[in-house]
KEKEZA-686819 format. One record per residue (C-alpha): x, y, z; residue in three letters. Coordinates in steps of 0.25 Angstrom, whole numbers, padded with zeros to 4 digits, always signed. Example, Ala and Ser with C-alpha at 12.3 -4.5 7.8 and 13.67 -1.06 7.14 Angstrom:
// KEKEZA-686819
+0049-0018+0031ALA +0055-0004+0029SER 
END
This chain:
// KEKEZA-686819
+0634+0389+0340MET +0622+0391+0330ARG +0622+0403+0320PRO +0617+0415+0326GLY +0621+0412+0340ASP +0629+0423+0347ASP +0642+0418+0353PRO +0642+0428+0364VAL +0631+0426+0375GLY +0623+0438+0380ASP +0624+0442+0394GLN +0614+0434+0402GLY +0611+0424+0391VAL +0618+0411+0389PRO +0629+0412+0378SER +0627+0406+0365ASP +0639+0397+0367GLN +0631+0389+0377SER +0624+0376+0373ALA +0614+0379+0362PRO +0600+0376+0365LYS +0592+0368+0354PRO +0582+0376+0346ASP +0572+0366+0350SER +0574+0368+0365ALA +0573+0383+0362VAL +0560+0382+0354VAL +0554+0373+0365ARG +0556+0383+0376ASP +0551+0394+0367ALA +0539+0387+0364LEU +0536+0383+0378GLY +0537+0398+0382VAL +0529+0403+0370GLY +0517+0393+0372VAL +0516+0394+0387ALA +0515+0409+0387VAL +0508+0410+0373GLY +0496+0403+0379LEU +0494+0414+0389SER +0489+0423+0378GLY +0476+0416+0380PHE +0474+0423+0393ALA +0477+0436+0387PHE +0467+0434+0376GLY +0456+0431+0387VAL +0460+0442+0396THR +0461+0453+0385SER +0448+0450+0378VAL +0441+0447+0391GLY +0445+0461+0396ASN +0439+0468+0384GLY +0449+0468+0373LEU +0445+0463+0360SER +0451+0451+0354LEU +0458+0459+0343LEU +0464+0468+0354GLN +0468+0456+0362THR +0475+0449+0350CYS +0482+0462+0346ALA +0488+0464+0359LEU +0494+0450+0359SER +0499+0452+0344LEU +0505+0466+0346LEU +0508+0467+0360VAL +0512+0452+0364PHE +0517+0455+0378THR +0508+0446+0387GLY +0509+0454+0400ALA +0507+0468+0393SER +0495+0462+0386GLN +0489+0457+0399PHE +0492+0471+0406ALA +0486+0479+0395LEU +0473+0471+0394VAL +0472+0471+0409GLY +0473+0486+0410ALA +0463+0489+0399LEU +0453+0479+0404ALA +0454+0485+0418GLY +0450+0499+0411GLY +0464+0504+0411GLY +0468+0516+0403ASN +0474+0510+0390PRO +0487+0519+0391VAL +0490+0513+0405THR +0486+0499+0401ALA +0496+0500+0389ALA +0507+0506+0398ALA +0506+0495+0407GLY +0507+0485+0396ALA +0518+0493+0390PHE +0527+0492+0403PHE +0525+0477+0404LEU +0530+0476+0390GLY +0542+0485+0391VAL +0550+0473+0396ARG +0550+0467+0382ASN +0558+0478+0377ALA +0569+0475+0387PHE +0568+0460+0383TYR +0570+0465+0368GLY +0583+0472+0371LEU +0589+0459+0377ARG +0583+0450+0366LEU +0588+0458+0355SER +0602+0455+0360GLN +0600+0440+0361LEU +0591+0438+0348LEU +0598+0448+0339GLN +0587+0446+0329LEU +0588+0453+0315PRO +0583+0467+0315ARG +0570+0465+0307PHE +0566+0454+0316VAL +0567+0462+0329ARG +0554+0470+0328PRO +0546+0457+0327PHE +0554+0450+0338ALA +0552+0461+0347ALA +0537+0458+0348HIS +0541+0444+0354TRP +0550+0450+0365VAL +0542+0446+0377ILE +0545+0439+0391ASP +0544+0425+0385GLU +0553+0427+0372THR +0563+0434+0381THR +0564+0423+0391ALA +0565+0412+0380VAL +0576+0420+0373THR +0585+0423+0385LEU +0585+0408+0388ALA +0592+0404+0375GLN +0607+0402+0374PRO +0609+0406+0360THR +0604+0417+0350ARG +0598+0406+0341ARG +0590+0400+0353ALA +0586+0414+0358ARG +0580+0417+0344ARG +0573+0404+0343ILE +0567+0406+0358GLY +0563+0420+0355PHE +0556+0417+0342THR +0549+0404+0346VAL +0544+0410+0359THR +0540+0423+0353GLY +0532+0416+0341LEU +0526+0405+0350THR +0521+0415+0361LEU +0516+0426+0351TYR +0508+0416+0343VAL +0502+0409+0355LEU +0500+0422+0363TRP +0492+0428+0351ASN +0484+0415+0348LEU +0480+0413+0363THR +0477+0428+0364THR +0467+0426+0353LEU +0461+0413+0359LEU +0460+0419+0372GLY +0453+0432+0367GLY +0443+0423+0359LEU +0440+0415+0371GLY +0438+0427+0379ALA +0428+0432+0369GLU +0421+0419+0369ALA +0419+0418+0384ILE +0415+0432+0386GLY +0418+0437+0400ASP +0431+0432+0404THR +0430+0437+0418ASP +0419+0427+0421ALA +0429+0416+0417TRP +0440+0422+0426GLY +0448+0424+0413LEU +0451+0438+0417ASP +0462+0432+0426ALA +0468+0425+0414ALA +0478+0436+0410GLY +0483+0439+0424PRO +0484+0425+0428ALA +0492+0422+0415THR +0502+0434+0417PHE +0504+0429+0432LEU +0507+0415+0427ALA +0517+0420+0417LEU +0524+0430+0427LEU +0524+0421+0440ALA +0536+0412+0435PRO +0544+0424+0432MET +0544+0429+0446LEU +0556+0422+0452ARG +0564+0431+0460SER +0560+0439+0473THR +0561+0452+0465THR +0552+0448+0454GLU +0542+0443+0464ARG +0542+0456+0471ALA +0540+0464+0458VAL +0528+0456+0455ALA +0522+0457+0468LEU +0524+0472+0469LEU +0519+0474+0455ALA +0506+0466+0459VAL +0505+0474+0471ALA +0506+0487+0464LEU +0497+0483+0453GLY +0486+0478+0461LEU +0487+0488+0472GLY +0486+0500+0462LEU +0475+0494+0454LEU +0464+0500+0462PRO +0470+0514+0462VAL +0476+0516+0448LEU +0470+0515+0434PRO +0470+0502+0427GLU +0484+0499+0420GLY +0492+0509+0430VAL +0494+0498+0441PRO +0501+0489+0431VAL +0511+0501+0428LEU +0513+0504+0442VAL +0516+0489+0445ALA +0528+0490+0436ALA +0535+0498+0446LEU +0536+0485+0455ALA +0549+0481+0448ALA +0557+0493+0450PRO +0552+0495+0464LEU +0556+0480+0468VAL +0569+0482+0461LEU +0572+0495+0469VAL +0570+0488+0482VAL +0578+0476+0477GLU +0590+0485+0473GLY +0589+0492+0487ARG +0590+0478+0494LYS +0602+0474+0486ILE +0609+0487+0489ARG +0606+0486+0503ALA +0612+0472+0503ARG +0625+0476+0496GLU +0627+0487+0507LYS +0625+0477+0518GLU +0636+0468+0511ASP +0646+0479+0511ARG 
END
C-alpha cells in the first residue's frame, strides 16, 4: 500500500486493500474523459456568441462558472429573451448537484484545507465519475486532478475558439449551429440514461419543458422541468409499496 492510501474503504467504494491501479492507467482514463468532454466547449462558444453574448462574456462563463449544462441553460434562456433572474435560477438549480458531489469527494480525497477552495471549482460530473471509479486515495487524487485540469484547459480553449469562429461566420442560425449546444448536451446525457426510472425522468422533463414553453416566460419551463425527478420518484415509491403489500 502506498503512502497516503487509507486502509479502510469507504462505503460504496472499493477498499484501498484491493489491487492497486497503476498511475499510468488512472492518467490514461482521466485524459480520455477530459479530452472527450473538453472538446465540447467549442459548441458552447459557438452557441453563446451566436446567441448574442460577447466573446468576453462567453469566456468569462467558462472560466468562472465551468459547469457545462448550467452554461448552456443560462445562454439558452438569455438568448430567448428570458429574464436574467429566471435564467440564472435555472442555471443555479442545474449546478446544485455539484455541491452534493463535493460532500462525497471531500471524504474520498481528503485534500489539505488550503487546496479545497480551488479544487471545489473542478467538482463536476466528469471529475466525480473518474474519482469514484478509483480504488485508492492516491488514484482518486490523480484521477480528479488530471480530469479537472485537462477538462478545464480544453473547455476554456475550445470555448474561445468556438466564440471566435461564431464571430467570423456571423449568423450562426444560417449554418444550423444554433443546434450545436442542445445536440452536444443530449449526446452527453443520453449514455447516462440506463434505467427505466432515469428514462422516465428525462421524458417527463422534456414534456414539461416543451409543453410549458409557449405559456410561461423564458427560463421558467426549465425550472418546472426539474420537478420531473421528484414526481417520478413518488410514483416509483408507491409502486414499490404496493408490491410489498401484495407480497405480504
